[in-house]
C-alpha positions as CSV (number, residue, x, y, z in Angstrom):
1,M,-126.4,39.7,-152.7
2,R,-124.6,37.7,-155.4
3,E,-124.9,34.2,-156.2
4,C,-121.9,31.6,-155.7
5,N,-121.0,28.0,-155.5
6,A,-121.0,26.8,-151.9
7,K,-118.7,23.9,-152.9
8,S,-115.8,26.2,-154.0
9,E,-116.3,29.3,-151.9
10,P,-118.2,30.4,-148.8
11,C,-121.4,32.2,-149.7
12,H,-124.1,33.8,-147.5
13,Y,-127.7,33.9,-148.4
14,G,-129.0,36.6,-146.0
15,P,-132.2,38.6,-146.1
16,G,-130.7,40.8,-148.9
17,S,-130.9,38.2,-151.4
18,V,-134.0,37.7,-153.2
19,N,-134.0,34.0,-153.5
20,W,-132.5,33.3,-149.9
21,P,-135.6,31.8,-148.5
22,L,-135.7,29.1,-151.3
23,H,-131.9,28.5,-151.1
24,A,-132.2,28.1,-147.2
25,L,-135.0,25.8,-147.3
26,T,-133.5,23.6,-150.3
27,R,-130.2,23.2,-148.6
28,I,-131.2,22.5,-145.2
29,L,-133.8,19.9,-146.5
30,A,-131.2,18.4,-148.9
31,N,-128.1,18.0,-146.7
32,K,-128.2,16.1,-143.6
33,R,-124.8,17.4,-142.3
34,R,-126.5,20.7,-141.4
35,K,-125.1,22.4,-138.4
36,P,-126.9,25.1,-136.6
37,V,-125.1,28.3,-136.0
38,K,-126.2,31.1,-133.5
39,S,-125.9,34.8,-134.1
40,P,-127.3,37.7,-132.2
41,D,-129.9,38.3,-134.9
42,F,-130.6,34.9,-136.6
43,V,-130.6,31.2,-136.0
44,S,-128.8,30.0,-139.3
45,Y,-127.4,26.7,-140.8
46,Q,-123.9,26.1,-141.9
47,I,-123.6,23.8,-144.9
48,D,-120.5,23.0,-146.7
49,G,-119.1,26.5,-145.9
50,A,-122.2,28.3,-146.7
51,V,-124.1,30.2,-144.0
52,L,-127.9,30.2,-144.6
53,Y,-130.0,32.6,-142.5
54,A,-133.2,30.8,-141.7
55,V,-135.1,32.2,-138.7
56,H,-134.9,35.5,-137.0
57,V,-134.3,35.3,-133.3
58,M,-136.4,37.5,-130.9
59,G,-134.1,39.5,-128.8
60,M,-134.2,40.4,-125.3
61,K,-135.6,44.2,-126.3
62,E,-138.4,42.9,-128.1
63,L,-139.2,40.4,-125.5
64,R,-138.9,43.1,-122.7
65,W,-141.6,45.3,-124.4
66,L,-143.8,42.3,-125.1
67,F,-143.7,41.4,-121.2
68,L,-144.5,45.1,-120.5
69,A,-147.5,45.0,-122.8
70,V,-148.9,42.1,-121.1
71,L,-148.7,43.8,-117.7
72,G,-150.1,46.9,-119.1
73,V,-153.1,44.8,-120.3
74,A,-153.5,42.5,-117.2
75,I,-153.2,45.0,-114.5
76,P,-156.0,47.3,-116.0
77,I,-158.3,44.4,-116.7
78,G,-157.8,43.1,-113.2
79,N,-158.8,46.7,-111.8
80,I,-161.8,47.3,-113.8
81,S,-163.3,43.7,-113.9
82,E,-165.6,42.4,-111.3
83,P,-163.9,40.6,-108.2
84,A,-163.3,36.9,-109.0
85,T,-161.1,34.3,-107.4
86,F,-158.6,32.6,-110.0
87,G,-157.3,29.4,-108.6
88,I,-158.5,28.0,-105.2
89,S,-159.5,29.8,-102.0
90,Q,-160.6,28.0,-98.9
91,Q,-161.2,29.9,-95.7
92,W,-162.9,30.0,-92.2
93,T,-163.7,33.3,-90.7
94,N,-165.5,33.5,-87.4
95,G,-166.9,30.1,-87.9
96,N,-168.1,30.9,-91.5
97,Y,-166.8,28.7,-94.2
98,G,-166.1,29.8,-97.6
99,F,-164.8,28.1,-100.6
100,A,-164.1,30.0,-104.2
101,G,-162.2,28.9,-107.3
102,G,-162.2,28.9,-111.0
103,T,-160.9,30.6,-114.0
104,H,-161.8,32.9,-116.9
105,P,-161.2,32.8,-120.9
106,I,-159.4,36.3,-120.8
107,A,-157.3,35.2,-117.9
108,L,-156.3,31.9,-119.6
109,T,-155.6,33.9,-122.8
110,L,-153.1,35.9,-120.9
111,A,-151.6,33.0,-119.3
112,L,-151.0,31.3,-122.5
113,I,-149.3,34.6,-123.9
114,I,-147.0,34.7,-120.9
115,A,-146.0,31.2,-121.3
116,V,-145.1,31.6,-124.7
117,L,-143.1,34.5,-124.1
118,Y,-141.4,32.7,-121.2
119,M,-140.3,29.9,-123.2
120,L,-139.1,32.2,-126.2
121,L,-137.0,34.0,-123.4
122,M,-135.7,30.7,-122.1
123,F,-134.3,29.5,-125.7
124,A,-133.5,33.3,-127.0
125,T,-130.0,34.2,-128.0
126,P,-127.9,34.7,-124.8
127,A,-127.7,38.5,-123.9
128,Y,-124.3,40.4,-123.8
129,L,-123.4,40.8,-120.2
130,E,-121.5,43.7,-119.1
131,E,-120.7,45.3,-116.0
132,P,-122.0,44.2,-112.6
133,L,-125.3,45.6,-111.2
134,S,-124.4,47.3,-108.0
135,G,-127.9,48.3,-106.6
136,V,-130.4,46.3,-105.0
137,F,-133.4,48.1,-105.4
138,R,-133.7,47.0,-109.1
139,R,-133.6,43.5,-107.8
140,F,-136.5,44.1,-105.6
141,V,-138.6,45.7,-108.3
142,T,-137.6,42.7,-110.6
143,F,-138.9,40.2,-108.0
144,W,-142.4,41.8,-107.7
145,L,-142.7,41.9,-111.5
146,D,-141.8,38.3,-111.8
147,F,-144.3,37.5,-109.0
148,I,-147.1,39.3,-110.9
149,L,-146.3,37.7,-114.1
150,A,-146.1,34.3,-112.3
151,M,-149.3,34.7,-110.6
152,I,-150.9,35.9,-113.8
153,L,-149.4,32.7,-115.4
154,I,-150.1,30.1,-112.8
155,T,-153.4,31.0,-111.1
156,P,-155.8,30.7,-114.2
157,I,-154.4,27.4,-115.1
158,M,-154.7,26.1,-111.4
159,G,-158.4,27.5,-111.6
160,I,-159.2,24.7,-114.2
161,L,-159.2,22.0,-111.6
162,P,-161.7,23.5,-109.3
163,A,-164.0,24.7,-112.2
164,L,-164.0,21.1,-113.4
165,T,-164.6,19.6,-110.2
166,E,-167.6,21.8,-109.3
167,W,-169.1,21.2,-112.8
168,K,-169.0,17.4,-112.1
169,R,-170.4,17.9,-108.6
170,T,-173.3,20.3,-109.7
171,G,-173.8,19.3,-113.3
172,T,-173.6,23.2,-114.3
173,F,-170.4,24.6,-115.4
174,Q,-169.3,28.0,-114.2
175,W,-166.0,29.8,-114.9
176,H,-165.7,30.6,-111.4
177,F,-167.7,30.2,-108.3
178,E,-168.2,30.8,-104.6
179,R,-170.1,28.8,-101.9
180,T,-170.4,28.7,-98.2
181,V,-171.3,25.0,-97.8
182,H,-168.5,22.4,-97.5
183,A,-168.3,19.7,-100.1
184,P,-166.3,16.5,-100.1
185,G,-162.8,17.0,-101.4
186,D,-162.6,20.6,-100.5
187,G,-159.5,20.2,-98.6
188,W,-157.7,17.8,-101.0
189,L,-158.2,20.6,-103.8
190,A,-156.8,23.2,-101.6
191,A,-153.9,21.1,-100.8
192,A,-153.5,20.3,-104.6
193,G,-153.8,23.9,-105.4
194,L,-151.2,24.9,-102.9
195,I,-148.7,22.3,-104.1
196,L,-149.3,23.5,-107.8
197,L,-148.8,27.0,-107.0
198,I,-145.5,26.4,-105.1
199,T,-144.2,24.0,-107.8
200,G,-145.1,26.5,-110.5
201,L,-143.5,29.5,-108.8
202,V,-140.4,27.5,-108.0
203,F,-140.1,26.4,-111.7
204,Y,-140.8,29.9,-112.8
205,F,-137.7,31.4,-110.9
206,A,-135.4,28.3,-111.1
207,F,-135.5,27.5,-114.7
208,P,-134.0,30.8,-115.9
209,L,-130.9,30.0,-113.6
210,L,-130.5,26.7,-115.3
211,R,-130.9,28.0,-118.8
212,H,-128.5,31.0,-118.1
213,R,-131.1,33.4,-119.1
214,P,-132.7,36.2,-117.2
215,S,-136.2,35.9,-115.7
216,P,-139.1,37.7,-117.4
217,G,-138.8,40.6,-114.8
218,A,-135.0,40.8,-115.1
219,C,-135.5,40.9,-118.7
220,I,-137.5,44.0,-118.3
221,T,-135.0,45.6,-115.8
222,G,-131.9,44.7,-117.9
223,Y,-130.0,42.3,-115.7
224,Q,-129.1,38.5,-115.4
225,I,-128.0,36.5,-112.3
226,V,-125.2,34.3,-113.3
227,P,-122.9,31.9,-111.3
228,D,-119.3,32.8,-110.4
229,D,-116.4,31.5,-112.6
230,G,-115.9,27.9,-111.6
231,I,-119.4,27.4,-110.1
232,T,-121.9,25.1,-111.8
233,M,-125.5,25.9,-111.4
234,T,-127.3,22.7,-110.4
235,V,-130.9,22.0,-110.2
236,R,-130.6,21.5,-106.5
237,T,-128.6,24.9,-106.1
238,A,-131.3,26.7,-108.4
239,I,-134.3,25.3,-106.3
240,L,-132.6,26.3,-103.1
241,R,-131.5,29.8,-104.3
242,T,-135.1,30.4,-105.4
243,L,-136.6,29.3,-102.1
244,L,-134.2,31.5,-99.9
245,G,-134.8,34.2,-102.5
246,F,-138.4,34.5,-101.5
247,I,-136.9,35.1,-97.9
248,A,-134.5,37.6,-99.4
249,A,-137.3,39.4,-100.7
250,C,-139.5,39.5,-97.6
251,A,-136.3,41.1,-95.9
252,A,-135.2,43.1,-98.7
253,Y,-134.5,46.2,-96.3
254,L,-131.4,44.0,-95.1
255,A,-130.0,43.3,-98.5
256,P,-127.8,46.7,-98.6
257,F,-126.0,46.0,-95.3
258,I,-125.1,42.2,-95.3
259,A,-122.3,40.7,-97.3
260,R,-122.9,43.6,-99.9
261,D,-120.2,43.7,-102.7
262,R,-121.0,46.5,-105.1
263,K,-118.1,46.0,-107.4
264,K,-119.0,42.3,-108.0
265,G,-122.8,43.0,-108.1
266,K,-123.6,40.9,-105.0
267,F,-125.6,40.7,-101.8
268,W,-125.9,38.1,-99.1
269,L,-128.0,35.7,-101.3
270,D,-125.3,35.6,-103.9
271,A,-122.7,35.2,-101.5
272,V,-124.3,32.0,-100.3
273,F,-124.8,30.5,-103.6
274,G,-121.7,31.9,-105.6
275,T,-123.7,34.0,-107.9
276,R,-123.8,37.8,-109.1
277,A,-125.9,40.2,-111.2
278,L,-124.5,41.6,-114.4
279,R,-126.3,44.1,-116.7
280,F,-126.9,43.3,-120.3
281,R,-127.6,45.4,-123.4
């Protein structure tokens, strides 16, 4: 790629130029009037007519396969490892009390990977939206993919609280534990865990609506929920749609028959909140 004078003519220092990293870094640091420019493959900087490609943006396809890879690792590990409670569990069965909780380094590692991929997806280059998604079965599959990913993300982090609390109470640290004796504060721990779980799930499903990005599950299945023309997706609307979405998932067998609009990619949940599902490539 040829060298040129950015003051007299536009120039493009792309990956084809041997010296493009040095040019990009020098110009970005030296010029305070830098302006970020987004393209499908790069986040670039435009300075005095020059477009300097600086950082490659991970697209939906790459993230899709990474989310699938995490699921492909997490599900077998969950099946072959010994049973353990991640998060918090409190129960009474036939008068018998049980309390369990905790986490595990491997589970925390998977949670961290999902969290990083989730944030990369939320700030990735917007997808090219195409025709409406007419079917509802893909949405049902998407919900369960998202629910599994969300639980893998939330419960190991939530389990840090009971592990630390039990460590303080007994003086012995264990990644996860089970006991049949009631201890002071068990009820508060269970309530805090429930609040953290609900908050985490609502955030997981609502934040993509506010960011105008697909959820990780929708990224895998290839579609995105978008508001109708003239509709603004507020925080309140995103939260309410998420909460009602759990009811829609439980009553998925009704989705094909209530307020269904195949041409616009809608079912009754979309009709209530003014949204639709569009495929992306």
